[in-house]
VEXDORO-964671 format. One record per residue (C-alpha): residue number from 0; residue in three letters; x negated, y, z negated. Coordinates in nm, 3 decimals. Each point is the difference from the previous one (the first is absolute). Layout:
VEXDORO-964671
(NUM "ALA" (X Y Z));
...
//
This chain:
VEXDORO-964671
(0 "UNK" (-6.850 8.607 -13.293));
(1 "UNK" (0.036 0.130 0.354));
(2 "UNK" (-0.007 0.354 -0.139));
(3 "UNK" (-0.311 -0.084 -0.205));
(4 "UNK" (-0.184 -0.134 0.305));
(5 "UNK" (0.106 0.299 0.209));
(6 "UNK" (-0.124 0.236 -0.271));
(7 "UNK" (-0.336 -0.179 -0.020));
(8 "UNK" (-0.044 -0.006 0.376));
(9 "UNK" (0.110 0.363 0.041));
(10 "UNK" (-0.248 0.114 -0.266));
(11 "UNK" (-0.269 -0.220 0.151));
(12 "UNK" (0.059 0.153 0.343));
(13 "UNK" (-0.026 0.343 -0.159));
(14 "UNK" (-0.359 -0.074 -0.102));
(15 "UNK" (-0.083 -0.191 0.319));
(16 "UNK" (0.103 0.292 0.218));
(17 "UNK" (-0.191 0.237 -0.222));
(18 "UNK" (-0.303 -0.222 0.053));
(19 "UNK" (0.065 0.001 0.376));
(20 "UNK" (-0.023 0.378 0.013));
(21 "UNK" (-0.323 -0.003 -0.198));
(22 "UNK" (-0.144 -0.264 0.234));
(23 "UNK" (0.070 0.217 0.304));
(24 "UNK" (-0.168 0.297 -0.165));
(25 "UNK" (-0.300 -0.216 -0.090));
(26 "UNK" (-0.039 -0.125 0.357));
(27 "UNK" (-0.019 0.361 0.120));
(28 "UNK" (-0.249 0.104 -0.265));
(29 "UNK" (-0.237 -0.294 -0.035));
(30 "UNK" (-0.085 -0.065 0.362));
(31 "UNK" (-0.142 0.244 0.256));
(32 "UNK" (0.239 0.102 0.276));
(33 "UNK" (-0.235 0.223 0.196));
(34 "UNK" (-0.363 0.102 0.027));
(35 "UNK" (0.009 0.377 -0.001));
(36 "UNK" (-0.113 0.257 -0.252));
(37 "UNK" (0.174 0.253 -0.226));
(38 "UNK" (0.357 -0.068 0.112));
(39 "UNK" (0.119 0.040 -0.359));
(40 "UNK" (-0.129 0.356 0.003));
(41 "UNK" (0.177 0.064 0.330));
(42 "UNK" (0.330 -0.124 -0.144));
(43 "UNK" (-0.038 0.226 -0.303));
(44 "UNK" (-0.035 0.298 0.234));
(45 "UNK" (0.279 -0.081 0.246));
(46 "UNK" (0.236 -0.125 -0.271));
(47 "UNK" (0.001 -0.340 -0.173));
(48 "UNK" (0.380 -0.031 -0.007));
(49 "UNK" (0.150 0.280 0.204));
(50 "UNK" (0.291 0.013 0.241));
(51 "UNK" (-0.188 -0.211 0.254));
(52 "UNK" (-0.071 -0.284 -0.244));
(53 "UNK" (0.354 0.005 -0.139));
(54 "UNK" (0.148 -0.018 0.349));
(55 "UNK" (-0.224 -0.290 0.096));
(56 "UNK" (0.078 -0.180 -0.325));
(57 "UNK" (0.375 0.033 0.061));
(58 "UNK" (-0.035 -0.120 0.358));
(59 "UNK" (-0.193 -0.307 -0.117));
(60 "UNK" (0.221 -0.073 -0.301));
(61 "UNK" (0.341 0.019 0.165));
(62 "UNK" (-0.048 -0.327 0.195));
(63 "UNK" (-0.058 -0.176 -0.333));
(64 "UNK" (0.365 0.064 -0.085));
(65 "UNK" (0.092 -0.220 0.297));
(66 "UNK" (-0.271 -0.268 -0.010));
(67 "UNK" (0.167 -0.207 -0.279));
(68 "UNK" (0.299 -0.052 0.230));
(69 "UNK" (-0.211 -0.245 0.200));
(70 "UNK" (0.046 -0.254 -0.278));
(71 "UNK" (0.379 -0.011 0.039));
(72 "UNK" (0.012 -0.321 0.203));
(73 "UNK" (-0.217 -0.199 -0.241));
(74 "UNK" (0.117 0.142 -0.334));
(75 "UNK" (0.378 0.030 0.042));
(76 "UNK" (0.092 -0.359 0.080));
(77 "UNK" (0.199 -0.267 -0.174));
(78 "UNK" (-0.250 -0.282 0.021));
(79 "UNK" (0.260 -0.265 -0.088));
(80 "UNK" (0.342 0.131 0.109));
(81 "UNK" (0.321 -0.199 -0.027));
(82 "UNK" (0.037 -0.195 0.321));
(83 "UNK" (0.096 -0.318 0.179));
(84 "UNK" (-0.068 -0.145 0.342));
(85 "UNK" (0.195 0.132 0.295));
(86 "UNK" (0.230 -0.292 0.094));
(87 "UNK" (0.221 0.162 0.260));
(88 "UNK" (-0.066 -0.301 0.223));
(89 "UNK" (0.301 -0.173 -0.157));
(90 "UNK" (0.233 0.277 0.113));
(91 "UNK" (-0.023 -0.139 0.353));
(92 "UNK" (0.183 -0.307 -0.126));
(93 "UNK" (0.244 0.192 -0.223));
(94 "UNK" (0.015 0.377 0.053));
(95 "UNK" (0.262 0.047 -0.273));
(96 "UNK" (-0.197 -0.148 -0.290));
(97 "UNK" (0.000 0.207 -0.318));
(98 "UNK" (-0.334 0.121 -0.126));
(99 "UNK" (0.021 -0.227 -0.303));
(100 "UNK" (0.078 -0.311 0.205));
(101 "UNK" (-0.278 0.083 0.247));
(102 "UNK" (-0.253 0.005 -0.283));
(103 "UNK" (0.138 -0.320 -0.155));
(104 "UNK" (-0.036 -0.188 0.328));
(105 "UNK" (-0.339 0.131 0.110));
(106 "UNK" (-0.211 0.063 -0.312));
(107 "UNK" (-0.138 -0.251 -0.251));
(108 "UNK" (0.022 0.083 -0.369));
(109 "UNK" (-0.276 0.035 -0.257));
(110 "UNK" (-0.004 -0.193 -0.328));
(111 "UNK" (0.179 0.286 -0.175));
(112 "UNK" (0.285 -0.015 0.253));
(113 "UNK" (-0.092 0.316 0.192));
(114 "UNK" (-0.044 0.003 0.375));
(115 "UNK" (-0.356 -0.046 0.125));
(116 "UNK" (-0.174 0.324 0.083));
(117 "UNK" (-0.250 -0.152 0.242));
(118 "UNK" (0.155 -0.317 0.144));
(119 "UNK" (0.299 -0.091 0.220));
(120 "UNK" (0.151 -0.314 0.147));
(121 "UNK" (-0.133 -0.089 0.344));
(122 "UNK" (0.244 0.134 0.264));
(123 "UNK" (0.202 -0.263 0.191));
(124 "UNK" (0.226 0.010 0.305));
(125 "UNK" (0.289 -0.181 -0.173));
(126 "UNK" (0.353 0.131 -0.016));
(127 "UNK" (0.118 0.155 -0.327));
(128 "UNK" (0.212 -0.300 -0.096));
(129 "UNK" (-0.299 -0.236 0.020));
(130 "UNK" (-0.214 0.241 -0.204));
(131 "UNK" (0.267 0.022 -0.270));
(132 "UNK" (0.053 -0.376 -0.006));
(133 "UNK" (-0.361 -0.117 -0.010));
(134 "UNK" (-0.185 0.308 -0.126));
(135 "UNK" (-0.360 0.093 0.077));
(136 "UNK" (-0.305 -0.140 -0.178));
(137 "UNK" (-0.322 0.088 0.186));
(138 "UNK" (-0.146 0.338 -0.097));
(139 "UNK" (-0.245 0.238 0.164));
(140 "UNK" (-0.148 0.343 -0.052));
(141 "UNK" (0.210 0.293 0.122));
(142 "UNK" (-0.007 -0.004 0.379));
(143 "UNK" (0.207 0.309 0.082));
(144 "UNK" (-0.113 0.248 -0.259));
(145 "UNK" (0.164 0.100 -0.326));
(146 "UNK" (0.307 0.177 -0.129));
(147 "UNK" (-0.092 0.249 -0.276));
(148 "UNK" (0.240 0.112 -0.271));
(149 "UNK" (0.017 0.257 -0.282));
(150 "UNK" (-0.295 0.194 0.139));
(151 "UNK" (-0.138 0.307 -0.178));
(152 "UNK" (-0.119 0.126 0.339));
(153 "UNK" (0.159 0.011 0.342));
(154 "UNK" (-0.308 -0.150 0.164));
(155 "UNK" (-0.354 -0.096 -0.101));
(156 "UNK" (-0.286 -0.187 0.165));
(157 "UNK" (0.105 -0.301 -0.208));
(158 "UNK" (0.346 -0.011 0.158));
(159 "UNK" (-0.101 0.111 0.350));
(160 "UNK" (-0.285 -0.250 0.030));
(161 "UNK" (0.144 -0.267 -0.234));
(162 "UNK" (-0.295 0.004 -0.241));
(163 "UNK" (0.162 -0.249 -0.235));
(164 "UNK" (-0.027 -0.368 -0.093));
(165 "UNK" (-0.313 -0.144 0.165));
(166 "UNK" (-0.074 0.344 0.153));
(167 "UNK" (0.021 0.192 -0.330));
(168 "UNK" (-0.378 0.027 -0.026));
(169 "UNK" (-0.001 0.220 0.311));
(170 "UNK" (0.124 0.293 -0.208));
(171 "UNK" (-0.330 -0.015 -0.189));
(172 "UNK" (-0.179 -0.025 0.334));
(173 "UNK" (0.171 0.321 0.114));
(174 "UNK" (-0.119 0.180 -0.312));
(175 "UNK" (-0.351 -0.136 0.043));
(176 "UNK" (-0.014 0.110 0.364));
(177 "UNK" (0.097 0.356 -0.094));
(178 "UNK" (-0.266 0.009 -0.272));
(179 "UNK" (-0.254 -0.150 0.241));
(180 "UNK" (0.081 0.279 0.244));
(181 "UNK" (-0.060 0.261 -0.270));
(182 "UNK" (-0.338 -0.157 -0.075));
(183 "UNK" (-0.083 -0.013 0.372));
(184 "UNK" (0.098 0.365 0.030));
(185 "UNK" (-0.247 0.096 -0.268));
(186 "UNK" (-0.273 -0.210 0.159));
(187 "UNK" (0.065 0.113 0.359));
(188 "UNK" (0.112 0.361 -0.037));
(189 "UNK" (-0.216 0.084 -0.301));
(190 "UNK" (-0.326 -0.008 0.202));
(191 "UNK" (0.189 0.180 0.278));
(192 "UNK" (-0.017 0.313 -0.216));
(193 "UNK" (-0.366 0.021 0.098));
(194 "UNK" (0.122 0.086 0.352));
(195 "UNK" (0.215 0.283 -0.130));
(196 "UNK" (0.213 0.061 -0.311));
(197 "UNK" (0.278 0.157 0.205));
(198 "UNK" (0.058 -0.294 0.234));
(199 "UNK" (-0.039 -0.246 -0.288));
(200 "UNK" (0.310 0.153 -0.161));
(201 "UNK" (0.202 0.033 0.323));
(202 "UNK" (-0.045 -0.345 0.156));
(203 "UNK" (0.146 -0.194 -0.299));
(204 "UNK" (0.313 0.218 0.009));
(205 "UNK" (0.057 -0.076 0.368));
(206 "UNK" (-0.046 -0.373 -0.066));
(207 "UNK" (0.257 0.011 -0.279));
(208 "UNK" (0.258 0.180 0.217));
(209 "UNK" (-0.024 -0.243 0.292));
(210 "UNK" (-0.013 -0.322 -0.197));
(211 "UNK" (0.256 0.096 -0.262));
(212 "UNK" (0.248 0.027 0.287));
(213 "UNK" (-0.129 -0.328 0.144));
(214 "UNK" (0.048 -0.163 -0.340));
(215 "UNK" (0.363 0.110 -0.016));
(216 "UNK" (0.067 -0.132 0.352));
(217 "UNK" (-0.183 -0.332 -0.043));
(218 "UNK" (0.219 -0.285 0.128));
(219 "UNK" (-0.228 -0.270 -0.142));
(220 "UNK" (-0.190 -0.058 -0.321));
(221 "UNK" (-0.332 -0.026 0.188));
(222 "UNK" (0.039 0.343 0.161));
(223 "UNK" (0.106 0.138 -0.337));
(224 "UNK" (-0.326 -0.126 -0.156));
(225 "UNK" (-0.213 0.154 0.276));
(226 "UNK" (0.179 0.333 -0.033));
(227 "UNK" (-0.031 0.001 -0.379));
(228 "UNK" (-0.371 -0.074 0.024));
(229 "UNK" (-0.057 0.302 0.223));
(230 "UNK" (0.221 0.214 -0.227));
(231 "UNK" (-0.225 -0.112 -0.286));
(232 "UNK" (-0.307 0.108 0.198));
(233 "UNK" (0.149 0.346 0.040));
(234 "UNK" (0.106 0.013 -0.365));
(235 "UNK" (-0.343 -0.099 -0.130));
(236 "UNK" (-0.181 0.227 0.242));
(237 "UNK" (0.203 0.304 -0.093));
(238 "UNK" (-0.011 -0.052 -0.376));
(239 "UNK" (-0.378 -0.025 0.026));
(240 "UNK" (-0.073 0.277 0.248));
(241 "UNK" (0.269 0.236 -0.125));
(242 "UNK" (-0.217 0.058 -0.307));
(243 "UNK" (-0.324 0.057 0.191));
(244 "UNK" (0.116 0.340 0.126));
(245 "UNK" (0.002 0.124 -0.359));
(246 "UNK" (-0.369 0.065 0.067));
(247 "UNK" (0.125 0.356 0.051));
(248 "UNK" (0.099 0.028 -0.369));
(249 "UNK" (-0.258 0.138 -0.242));
(250 "UNK" (-0.124 -0.160 -0.319));
(251 "UNK" (0.237 0.192 -0.228));
(252 "UNK" (0.312 -0.147 0.164));
(253 "UNK" (-0.135 -0.323 0.146));
(254 "UNK" (0.214 -0.225 -0.218));
(255 "UNK" (0.312 0.160 0.150));
(256 "UNK" (-0.075 -0.159 0.338));
(257 "UNK" (0.029 -0.361 -0.114));
(258 "UNK" (0.256 0.051 -0.277));
(259 "UNK" (0.254 0.200 0.201));
(260 "UNK" (-0.026 -0.254 0.281));
(261 "UNK" (0.079 -0.280 -0.245));
(262 "UNK" (0.274 0.208 -0.162));
(263 "UNK" (0.183 0.032 0.331));
(264 "UNK" (-0.026 -0.376 0.050));
(265 "UNK" (0.160 -0.053 -0.343));
(266 "UNK" (0.287 0.234 0.086));
(267 "UNK" (0.038 -0.193 0.325));
(268 "UNK" (0.037 -0.321 -0.202));
(269 "UNK" (0.289 0.155 -0.192));
(270 "UNK" (0.164 0.131 0.319));
(271 "UNK" (-0.036 -0.347 0.150));
(272 "UNK" (0.235 -0.146 -0.262));
(273 "UNK" (0.265 0.257 0.088));
(274 "UNK" (-0.043 -0.049 0.374));
(275 "UNK" (0.054 -0.375 -0.019));
(276 "UNK" (0.300 0.049 -0.228));
(277 "UNK" (0.174 0.176 0.289));
(278 "UNK" (-0.169 -0.178 0.292));
(279 "UNK" (0.013 -0.375 -0.059));
(280 "UNK" (-0.086 -0.110 0.351));
(281 "UNK" (-0.375 -0.057 0.034));
(282 "UNK" (-0.005 0.081 0.373));
(283 "UNK" (0.173 0.333 -0.050));
(284 "UNK" (-0.241 0.073 -0.287));
(285 "UNK" (-0.291 -0.043 0.243));
(286 "UNK" (0.149 0.260 0.235));
(287 "UNK" (0.064 0.241 -0.286));
(288 "UNK" (-0.364 -0.048 -0.104));
(289 "UNK" (-0.132 0.059 0.352));
(290 "UNK" (0.189 0.327 0.054));
(291 "UNK" (-0.189 0.224 -0.250));
(292 "UNK" (-0.332 -0.167 0.085));
(293 "UNK" (0.060 0.092 0.365));
(294 "UNK" (0.037 0.363 -0.111));
(295 "UNK" (-0.323 -0.031 -0.199));
(296 "UNK" (-0.179 -0.138 0.307));
(297 "UNK" (0.081 0.323 0.184));
(298 "UNK" (-0.101 0.244 -0.273));
(299 "UNK" (-0.309 -0.170 -0.140));
(300 "UNK" (-0.241 0.236 0.172));
(301 "UNK" (-0.242 -0.007 -0.293));
(302 "UNK" (-0.324 0.189 0.077));
(303 "UNK" (-0.325 -0.191 0.001));
(304 "UNK" (-0.216 -0.024 -0.308));
(305 "UNK" (-0.287 0.252 0.004));
(306 "UNK" (-0.211 -0.249 -0.193));
(307 "UNK" (0.046 -0.255 0.277));
(308 "UNK" (-0.077 0.257 0.272));
(309 "UNK" (-0.323 0.095 -0.176));
(310 "UNK" (-0.085 -0.365 -0.046));
(311 "UNK" (0.027 -0.041 0.377));
(312 "UNK" (-0.214 0.305 0.073));
(313 "UNK" (0.293 0.204 0.134));
(314 "UNK" (-0.109 0.302 -0.200));
(315 "UNK" (0.164 0.271 0.210));
(316 "UNK" (0.339 -0.172 -0.014));
(317 "UNK" (-0.038 -0.033 -0.377));
(318 "UNK" (-0.086 0.369 -0.035));
(319 "UNK" (0.303 0.105 0.205));
(320 "UNK" (0.225 -0.220 -0.209));
(321 "UNK" (-0.143 0.134 -0.325));
(322 "UNK" (0.065 0.357 0.117));
(323 "UNK" (0.362 -0.090 0.087));
(324 "UNK" (0.054 -0.163 -0.339));
(325 "UNK" (-0.143 0.304 -0.175));
(326 "UNK" (0.239 0.224 0.195));
(327 "UNK" (0.300 -0.215 -0.095));
(328 "UNK" (-0.110 0.018 -0.364));
(329 "UNK" (-0.055 0.376 0.038));
(330 "UNK" (-0.370 -0.027 -0.072));
(331 "UNK" (-0.306 0.126 0.184));
(332 "UNK" (-0.304 -0.204 0.087));
(333 "UNK" (-0.340 0.169 -0.003));
(334 "UNK" (-0.253 -0.063 0.275));
(335 "UNK" (-0.253 -0.115 -0.258));
(336 "UNK" (0.240 -0.268 -0.120));
(337 "UNK" (0.061 -0.126 0.351));
(338 "UNK" (-0.374 -0.044 0.045));
(339 "UNK" (0.017 -0.268 -0.269));
(340 "UNK" (0.230 -0.209 0.219));
(341 "UNK" (-0.275 -0.225 0.128));
(342 "UNK" (-0.038 -0.366 0.064));
(343 "UNK" (-0.250 -0.191 -0.209));
(344 "UNK" (-0.226 -0.261 0.156));
(345 "UNK" (0.053 -0.259 -0.272));
(346 "UNK" (0.197 -0.306 0.108));
(347 "UNK" (0.225 -0.199 -0.233));
(348 "UNK" (-0.037 -0.341 0.161));
(349 "UNK" (0.375 -0.062 -0.012));
(350 "UNK" (0.145 -0.303 -0.172));
(351 "UNK" (-0.334 -0.182 0.013));
(352 "UNK" (-0.162 0.263 -0.220));
(353 "UNK" (0.297 -0.019 -0.235));
(354 "UNK" (-0.070 -0.370 -0.056));
(355 "UNK" (-0.379 0.035 -0.014));
(356 "UNK" (-0.002 0.277 -0.260));
(357 "UNK" (0.020 -0.153 -0.351));
(358 "UNK" (0.177 0.304 -0.143));
(359 "UNK" (0.256 0.043 0.278));
(360 "UNK" (0.054 -0.376 0.017));
(361 "UNK" (0.089 -0.005 -0.370));
(362 "UNK" (0.245 0.286 0.044));
(363 "UNK" (0.146 -0.153 0.314));
(364 "UNK" (0.065 -0.343 -0.150));
(365 "UNK" (0.148 0.149 -0.315));
(366 "UNK" (0.241 0.217 0.198));
(367 "UNK" (0.092 -0.295 0.223));
(368 "UNK" (0.090 -0.207 -0.306));
(369 "UNK" (0.194 0.294 -0.143));
(370 "UNK" (0.216 -0.008 0.312));
(371 "UNK" (0.105 -0.349 -0.112));
(372 "UNK" (0.274 0.198 -0.174));
(373 "UNK" (0.175 -0.013 0.339));
(374 "UNK" (0.034 -0.376 -0.044));
(375 "UNK" (0.185 0.059 -0.326));
(376 "UNK" (0.198 0.290 0.142));
(377 "UNK" (0.131 -0.191 0.300));
(378 "UNK" (0.059 -0.318 -0.200));
(379 "UNK" (0.244 0.208 -0.203));
(380 "UNK" (0.142 0.211 0.283));
(381 "UNK" (0.069 -0.232 0.290));
(382 "UNK" (0.266 -0.198 -0.186));
(383 "UNK" (0.171 0.271 -0.196));
(384 "UNK" (0.333 -0.185 0.032));
(385 "UNK" (-0.108 -0.278 -0.238));
(386 "UNK" (0.010 0.206 -0.319));
(387 "UNK" (0.367 -0.073 -0.065));
(388 "UNK" (0.117 0.363 0.017));
(389 "UNK" (0.157 0.204 0.279));
(390 "UNK" (-0.263 -0.003 0.276));
(391 "UNK" (0.074 0.354 0.121));
(392 "UNK" (-0.023 0.148 -0.349));
(393 "UNK" (-0.314 -0.200 -0.078));
(394 "UNK" (-0.169 0.117 0.321));
(395 "UNK" (0.087 0.362 -0.079));
(396 "UNK" (-0.133 -0.039 -0.355));
(397 "UNK" (-0.322 -0.154 0.132));
(398 "UNK" (-0.054 0.301 0.225));
(399 "UNK" (0.092 0.257 -0.264));
(400 "UNK" (-0.224 -0.168 -0.258));
(401 "UNK" (-0.297 0.072 0.225));
(402 "UNK" (0.075 0.373 0.031));
(403 "UNK" (-0.117 0.105 -0.351));
(404 "UNK" (-0.306 -0.224 0.041));
(405 "UNK" (-0.127 0.203 0.294));
(406 "UNK" (0.095 0.334 -0.151));
(407 "UNK" (-0.179 -0.078 -0.327));
(408 "UNK" (-0.293 -0.134 0.200));
(409 "UNK" (-0.066 0.342 0.157));
(410 "UNK" (-0.045 0.156 -0.342));
(411 "UNK" (-0.170 -0.290 -0.178));
(412 "UNK" (-0.262 -0.051 0.270));
(413 "UNK" (-0.130 0.346 -0.083));
(414 "UNK" (0.058 -0.029 -0.376));
(415 "UNK" (-0.169 -0.333 -0.077));
(416 "UNK" (-0.168 -0.089 0.329));
(417 "UNK" (0.022 -0.277 0.256));
(418 "UNK" (-0.180 -0.275 -0.188));
(419 "UNK" (0.211 -0.001 -0.317));
(420 "UNK" (0.320 0.041 0.202));
(421 "UNK" (-0.072 -0.298 0.224));
(422 "UNK" (-0.113 -0.228 -0.280));
(423 "UNK" (0.294 0.077 -0.227));
(424 "UNK" (0.269 -0.027 0.266));
(425 "UNK" (-0.126 -0.329 0.140));
(426 "UNK" (-0.030 -0.152 -0.347));
(427 "UNK" (0.345 0.122 -0.105));
(428 "UNK" (0.162 -0.116 0.324));
(429 "UNK" (-0.156 -0.345 -0.028));
(430 "UNK" (0.091 -0.040 -0.368));
(431 "UNK" (0.361 0.103 0.058));
(432 "UNK" (0.034 -0.252 0.281));
(433 "UNK" (-0.152 -0.263 -0.228));
(434 "UNK" (0.269 0.076 -0.261));
(435 "UNK" (0.257 -0.136 0.245));
(436 "UNK" (-0.113 -0.342 -0.122));
(437 "UNK" (0.154 0.079 -0.338));
(438 "UNK" (0.350 0.022 0.151));
(439 "UNK" (0.195 -0.330 -0.022));
(440 "UNK" (-0.049 -0.225 0.305));
(441 "UNK" (0.348 -0.005 0.111));
(442 "UNK" (-0.072 0.351 0.123));
(443 "UNK" (-0.377 -0.007 0.039));
(444 "UNK" (0.026 -0.283 0.250));
(445 "UNK" (0.179 0.246 0.230));
(446 "UNK" (-0.298 0.233 -0.022));
(447 "UNK" (-0.227 -0.299 0.048));
(448 "UNK" (0.178 -0.047 0.331));
(449 "UNK" (-0.074 0.363 0.082));
(450 "UNK" (-0.366 -0.045 -0.083));
(451 "UNK" (-0.024 -0.326 0.191));
(452 "UNK" (0.120 0.149 0.325));
(453 "UNK" (-0.151 0.283 0.197));
(454 "UNK" (-0.217 0.256 -0.174));
(455 "UNK" (-0.245 0.083 0.269));
(456 "UNK" (-0.199 -0.271 0.173));
(457 "UNK" (-0.082 -0.182 -0.325));
(458 "UNK" (0.361 -0.115 -0.033));
(459 "UNK" (-0.054 -0.344 0.163));
(460 "UNK" (-0.250 -0.078 -0.275));
(461 "UNK" (0.245 0.121 -0.264));
(462 "UNK" (0.265 -0.225 0.153));
(463 "UNK" (-0.226 -0.298 -0.046));
(464 "UNK" (-0.075 0.092 -0.361));
(465 "UNK" (0.371 0.035 -0.079));
(466 "UNK" (0.044 -0.368 0.081));
(467 "UNK" (-0.190 -0.087 -0.316));
(468 "UNK" (0.176 0.249 -0.231));
(469 "UNK" (0.214 0.311 0.045));
(470 "UNK" (-0.226 0.209 -0.223));
(471 "UNK" (-0.324 -0.052 0.192));
(472 "UNK" (0.065 0.263 0.273));
(473 "UNK" (0.077 0.261 -0.266));
(474 "UNK" (-0.322 -0.082 -0.183));
(475 "UNK" (-0.197 0.018 0.326));
(476 "UNK" (0.114 0.340 0.123));
(477 "UNK" (0.002 0.150 -0.349));
(478 "UNK" (-0.353 -0.125 -0.064));
(479 "UNK" (-0.121 0.152 0.327));
(480 "UNK" (0.130 0.338 -0.105));
(481 "UNK" (-0.146 -0.021 -0.351));
(482 "UNK" (-0.338 -0.116 0.133));
(483 "UNK" (-0.016 0.280 0.258));
(484 "UNK" (0.089 0.250 -0.272));
(485 "UNK" (-0.287 -0.122 -0.216));
(486 "UNK" (-0.248 0.012 0.289));
(487 "UNK" (0.086 0.365 0.064));
(488 "UNK" (-0.237 0.071 -0.287));
(489 "UNK" (-0.275 -0.038 0.264));
(490 "UNK" (0.128 0.296 0.203));
(491 "UNK" (-0.134 0.353 -0.050));
(492 "UNK" (0.219 0.298 -0.086));
(493 "UNK" (0.064 0.224 0.301));
(494 "UNK" (0.230 0.262 -0.149));
(495 "UNK" (-0.069 0.353 0.132));
(496 "UNK" (-0.295 -0.111 0.209));
(497 "UNK" (-0.052 0.067 0.369));
(498 "UNK" (0.055 -0.280 0.249));
(499 "UNK" (-0.330 -0.170 0.086));
(500 "UNK" (-0.133 0.126 0.330));
(501 "UNK" (-0.247 -0.284 0.038));
(502 "UNK" (-0.069 -0.350 -0.124));
(503 "UNK" (-0.286 0.141 -0.211));
(504 "UNK" (0.244 0.223 -0.185));
(505 "UNK" (0.247 -0.287 -0.039));
(506 "UNK" (-0.265 -0.222 -0.156));
(507 "UNK" (-0.090 0.277 -0.241));
(508 "UNK" (0.351 0.016 -0.153));
//
């Protein structure tokens, strides 16, 4: 049954990731990113996917191999490890006690005869003979921490911060904080792209370097949460703005920008499983994660977007950059073509216009609901250890299952178009997740636990629903995905069309 669930989830993630790539392409193509004219023609002349674009794409994609490593501290944990209270207090009275006798004298037993995992006898200042003669009766919560046994890992946030017993819910809080940071990164650093595409890609990388190190050095749970939140801001900001610079890619290869980015993230997921297999200390894993990101922070000298420069009226800078790109691609730019690099007077009105326009509002809300697939994706991903199989192998399979999805996506986006691809993948992903309900509950309840924990910021609501029945969270996130897939019927097809240069063009799609 564990294999059946893993197969269903793996196949479901295949379609969900496929849908994620299509969503990113749609965001680029449906909504105007600049207000200048004839940039598509310029790209066709200087090269739509030449050496310059390929170099930029590689530079932007490589960090996505590393980004999944930021989930190590919240994914690779034993949420309920074997443990008992630390009762070394009794060794002051009898230093030569055997381990077995120490536990017998200091720990109460459960109804099944096992030692309590969360309670201990209240410490006393009696001598050992009095303790043996009268015994101890009053119990309390663990006062001096825990002793962990038979651990799969050397160290996790659960064992370092004692997130067990009445503190077990704090593991879910840690996952929620990271996801909240990712959301905040999109909200804060997404609009920052309007002040420059280049800086919008660089600043998140610097944030991730600094606060990944801070996370690994955190002496307290509170500092850990703060550090993880800022790491999430950097993560969300980069994943969003790292795609914006694909404005340099022409219409014939536009789908490569989003799909290759996602493909590298999938490979990173597979590498993550191998890394944790060899590095089972969460603090060391943070340092290993920070090292390549620090290298990226030094090399990410991505040139500015010419579209953005033209949007800001910096025409001469844009012209110089276009000439340089043409030279790298071994193309020549005619003077007549450069004369077309002009700034229009039309204004888009920003986010307000997006909401006011009936057409753009319909597209926007449909795409937003389509991104509900992230709820399903993270509901399945953040607790990969609950599937009943080897966690390292399962994580690697999850990552590898996404690779063909993104590769096929590049071809299918051009073969059948964006609309059909998005609808079909969302519907298939949702239906496959719904089929989990058909697996016998002795195993499905484990996945219900996965669904009821952290899958983005909606997880607290899913937790509440799981109280009523284990199947409700699965129904909720599967239904979201199916509904968003159906609503994609409202979106227009954008295959092999130029990016809209104005809100008027976007409304005309």
